[in-house]
C-alpha angles and dihedrals in degrees: 000000000000127000129224135197122253087229096050098229098111133079116248108273137198122251095254092052093051091043088060095036102051104182117042115246090247090060092254130118127251125250133168115266087245134358112251116237127235115220126219089252092054093048089052090048094046096049090074098045127105117243101264091050093045087052092051091051090053097039087053090059092060104027120063101150094069112071114249095240088054093047091052087051091054094046092046091049093047104046104049132142090240092057098046099039103125097090126140115280110274093028121114111243091204089071087066088202108037119192118234116198116216097175136348104297095004118098147170119223103211104223097156105078097102126104096280093040094238136106090249089078090068092070103018096063089054091047089053093056094044092051090051094048097047093042093051091049094050095038089232135133129217137201107211114213113193145163127218137188090192121305107036090066100056091039092053091045097048088048098048102034107120093007117143119261093355129120122180125211107187123189118203130171109263111249096353098101125079121262093253094048090051089050097051093055104031098045093063109109100189112131095227090060118084117180118202119187109206119209097235142040129308093267088063089056093046091049089055093051092050091046091052090045091050091054095089096187096048090042091054096043095051097032095236118194135172138234097177117106086268080084109087092214089067093056093044093052090051092053088073099069091052089064092041089049091050092052092048096050098043136052099208137028088239090075126088125218137197128220127208111202132186105232134206113129096017093238098113096049094038087066086055091052091050090049089052091049089053090058106268107151097245113158098187138010105205109204112205123195133180123224087305090079102169094127096044089053091054094051092048098041113015091242117121106197115167115201128230121245093263089057098048111101124224107230144178089253093059102169086068093052090113131124106182108049106205095196091056088083089068093059095042088053090060091039092058092049094264093292107157093194090062092048093049090053093047097050091040080072094043095046089050091057097264137109136234135229123212097175095105094042130091087244092073089064091052093048094086090054092069093063100241127150126166148192141167133241126203132205090266089052090052097051091047094047093046089051093045095051093046092047095046103035109014087238120134116210132183127240101266091047088051089057090055095045090051095051094035088060090051089057102040113149115212113243090010116105111237114214116194116204109229109215108184146001116264093242091072087064098036093150096058092040086054090049093050102039105017091236139089117250117241124251138197111274091235088064100049114128095008091139088064097057119102115272131215117203138136117216113217136170118251092270120135091204090058094050092046091051092052094048089050092049092048100045 
């Protein structure tokens, strides 16, 4: 299996090479040369597998430069009951991603049972083990540069803390995350973790990461890698829970299913797109945005119009306060028939601060065939949905999951199970839960008082040069 860039300017690479490299040298994102297909016999076998064994089967379709026995060890080590133990009362932690039924045919897939109580753990824990394995085999080191709007940062830091030959530089928007999210990241005292709060929005952080990654000389000198969802391994790991969710919500492989996904940077739902391309019977991928509705606008109109920092809203589902969805380029690559020249042209406009319009192109007619529908949710919608789910089902959900429940209900297909991807535990957004329900969400005992711990973070302006200087000084 070889991997190619969405912009066509890079030679095909092995999995381990793109794992460490992150962004392609031409500024594009890596994708496999073709999506491996899942046969009916495989789908039948996989239905009965526990999570770690299912993960291994899917990883083996995309990774052929790590021996099967070593890959099995990595999957077994990653997906353990001990790591994903923070599930709701009454659920079996051994399931890793238990399914909660809210109503007949309407479910939540719990993805937030890992160490940072967010779905990002599902991929990041595997990524940490893959990094350590490949680096040890090659005798190399890596300096990870990432950007977070809330959950990616803590998930990456918890996955990489103490790992051999790895240092993490994580950018976050200063003052824009919840107190719990900040505490999770900034309270870590490990020497290989460096937190940088950028005076701006998430898009400013993401732009800095891309600018550093596009500086080939700097990237090579300081061995810069990525853990954001620009890293294909993140998307690959997330494919697994779409299969697991499908099996949990259906009784046979003759059935279809729909997934409703809170969407900011497009990585989570991109994994669903790939699972569908592999042959998983997904009838609909429901993309839910908050007030920052750039992606909803595209799927409704064919116009992709990223906003500037000043036009990006600060909302109560902050992990989705994103204007430029970096993973969206992967989907558009498939939409335009995998033509890198078209992608280069479209993203030359985006990278210059502009937009693109596919309404008068043949690609618009193909859009429906990929199964996407979309919608948006507001703060008022979130409060109403959190309250409604609690009153009707005694299930407490976080703000991002509420966005997906609200939009998923709007696109419910009669007779087709709807699976909402839960993204975080409510405690991470306690202020909004208090506003919606008048009570504080519970938290694992091990995380009580985390906001009171000493915090280490350096506040900096949104300046690429300043960030580069800090990396150079700390490496």
